[in-house]
C-alpha positions in Angstrom: 163.6 75.4 127.7 162.7 77.9 130.4 159.3 78.9 131.9 157.7 75.5 131.2 155.4 75.7 134.2 153.6 78.5 132.4 152.9 76.0 129.6 151.4 73.6 132.1 149.3 76.3 133.6 148.0 77.3 130.2 147.0 73.7 129.4 145.2 73.3 132.7 143.2 76.5 132.0 142.5 75.2 128.5 141.0 72.0 130.0 139.0 74.0 132.4 137.7 76.3 129.6 136.6 73.3 127.5 134.9 71.7 130.6 133.0 75.0 131.3 132.1 75.7 127.7 130.5 72.2 127.2 128.2 73.2 130.1 127.3 76.4 128.2 128.6 78.7 131.0 129.9 81.0 128.3 130.9 84.1 130.4 133.0 81.9 132.7 134.4 80.1 129.7 135.4 83.4 128.0 137.3 84.4 131.2 139.1 81.0 131.4 140.0 81.2 127.7 141.3 84.7 128.2 143.4 83.5 131.1 144.8 80.6 129.1 145.7 82.9 126.3 147.4 85.3 128.7 149.7 82.5 129.6 151.2 82.2 126.1 151.5 86.0 126.0 153.4 86.0 129.3 155.5 83.1 128.0 156.3 85.1 124.8 157.3 88.2 126.8 159.6 86.2 129.0 161.0 84.2 126.1 161.7 87.3 124.1 164.1 88.4 126.8 166.2 85.3 125.9 166.1 86.0 122.2 169.3 86.9 120.4 167.4 88.9 117.8 165.1 91.4 119.6 163.2 92.9 116.6 161.8 89.6 115.2 161.0 88.6 118.8 159.0 91.8 119.3 156.9 91.1 116.2 156.2 87.6 117.5 155.1 88.9 120.8 152.7 91.3 119.0 151.4 88.2 117.2 150.8 86.4 120.5 149.0 89.4 121.9 146.8 89.7 118.8 146.1 85.9 119.1 145.0 86.4 122.7 142.6 89.2 121.7 141.2 87.1 118.9 140.7 84.2 121.4 138.5 86.4 123.6 136.5 87.7 120.6 135.8 84.2 119.4 134.7 83.2 122.9 132.4 86.3 123.1 130.4 85.2 120.1 128.7 82.7 122.4 128.2 85.4 125.1 126.5 87.7 122.6 124.7 85.4 120.1 122.9 88.2 118.4 126.3 89.7 117.4 127.8 86.3 116.6 128.8 87.0 112.9 130.5 90.4 113.3 132.3 89.2 116.5 133.5 86.0 114.7 134.7 88.0 111.7 136.5 90.5 113.9 138.2 87.6 115.7 139.4 86.1 112.4 140.7 89.5 111.2 142.7 89.9 114.4 144.1 86.4 114.0 145.1 87.2 110.5 147.1 90.2 111.7 148.7 88.0 114.3 149.8 85.5 111.7 151.3 88.2 109.6 153.4 89.2 112.6 154.6 85.6 112.8 156.1 86.0 109.3 158.7 88.5 110.7 161.2 86.0 112.1 160.9 83.5 109.3 160.8 85.5 106.1 164.3 86.9 106.3 165.7 83.4 106.9 164.1 81.8 103.9 166.5 81.6 100.9 163.7 80.2 98.7 161.1 82.8 99.6 159.4 83.3 96.2 159.2 79.5 95.6 157.8 79.0 99.1 155.1 81.7 98.6 154.1 80.3 95.2 153.8 76.8 96.7 151.7 78.3 99.5 149.3 79.9 97.0 148.9 76.7 95.2 148.4 74.7 98.4 145.8 77.3 99.6 143.8 76.8 96.3 143.8 73.1 96.7 143.0 73.2 100.4 140.1 75.7 100.0 138.7 73.6 97.1 138.7 70.6 99.4 137.2 72.6 102.4 134.4 74.3 100.3 133.2 70.8 99.2 132.6 69.9 102.8 131.0 73.1 104.3 128.2 75.5 103.9 129.0 79.2 104.6 128.0 82.7 103.5 130.2 84.4 100.9 131.7 86.8 103.5 132.9 83.9 105.6 134.3 82.2 102.5 136.2 85.4 101.5 137.7 85.8 104.9 138.5 82.1 104.9 140.4 82.3 101.7 142.6 85.2 102.9 143.1 83.8 106.3 143.9 80.3 105.3 146.1 81.7 102.6 148.3 83.5 105.1 148.4 80.5 107.4 149.4 78.1 104.5 152.0 80.5 103.2 153.4 80.8 106.8 153.7 77.0 106.7 155.4 76.8 103.3 157.9 79.6 104.1 158.7 77.9 107.4 159.2 74.5 105.7 161.3 76.1 103.0 163.5 77.8 105.7 163.9 74.5 107.7 164.8 72.5 104.6 167.4 75.1 103.6 168.7 75.9 107.1 167.7 73.2 109.6 168.0 74.6 113.1 166.1 74.1 116.4 164.3 77.3 115.8 163.1 76.4 112.3 162.0 72.9 113.3 160.0 74.2 116.3 158.5 77.0 114.1 157.4 74.5 111.5 155.7 72.3 114.1 153.9 75.3 115.5 152.8 76.5 112.1 151.6 73.0 111.1 149.6 72.8 114.4 148.0 76.2 113.6 147.0 75.0 110.1 145.5 71.7 111.3 143.7 73.5 114.1 142.2 76.0 111.7 141.0 73.4 109.2 139.3 71.5 112.1 137.7 74.8 113.3 136.3 75.5 109.8 135.0 72.0 109.3 133.4 71.9 112.7 131.9 75.4 112.6 130.5 75.3 109.0 130.1 71.6 108.5 126.9 69.6 108.9 127.1 69.7 112.7 129.4 70.7 115.5 131.1 67.8 117.2 132.7 67.9 120.6 135.7 65.9 119.7 136.5 68.3 116.9 136.2 71.2 119.2 138.6 69.7 121.7 141.0 68.9 118.9 140.8 72.4 117.5 141.4 74.1 120.8 144.1 71.7 122.0 146.1 72.0 118.8 145.7 75.8 118.7 147.1 76.3 122.2 150.0 73.9 121.6 150.8 75.9 118.5 150.8 79.2 120.4 153.0 77.8 123.2 155.5 76.4 120.6 155.7 79.8 118.8 156.3 81.5 122.1 159.0 79.0 123.0 160.8 79.5 119.7 161.9 82.9 120.9 164.2 81.2 123.4 166.2 79.7 120.5 165.8 82.6 118.0 
């Protein structure tokens, strides 16, 4: 794999972001988070230059850019607490668009697409039933949550279907990245809307998320 120092820089910035956020220096934290996210965007651009399939790589890079924008929006909800709800929802919407972009390189490779999507819909229903039993949230957040988690879960089931049918380095890396996204998002929801926010869950959420984005960016090198 090429450009691994960018991954290391990203993780260092993530650690700095978490350190500053715990101390409630939210403006500085937002800047550090934006810098960390810029790392996986740069990694995506550089990796796309090594991809054998330019068009899916471009969609993935767009997804990475949207992810970085969403990261900043979610960080800004602490900078502007009076606008916390609309900023949070805007961030989730941008994330949703980014994950849709991530479907571009994986959907054409899935020979069991319909079955994978149906499994994803069923898995989403079970997952949301389990989550809703453990959180308290307004209806608008629940609605956004169902749509967003549905796309992330379907992304996972399509990726798994592709890997099982056509096991390659790309499909294996993509599955791992997608799974990390899903676990990270579940932790985020439970920590944000659960009984109380816990630092260890916040660290897990952020760490898994950035590992997922870096993996997705690196998949372009074997696409």
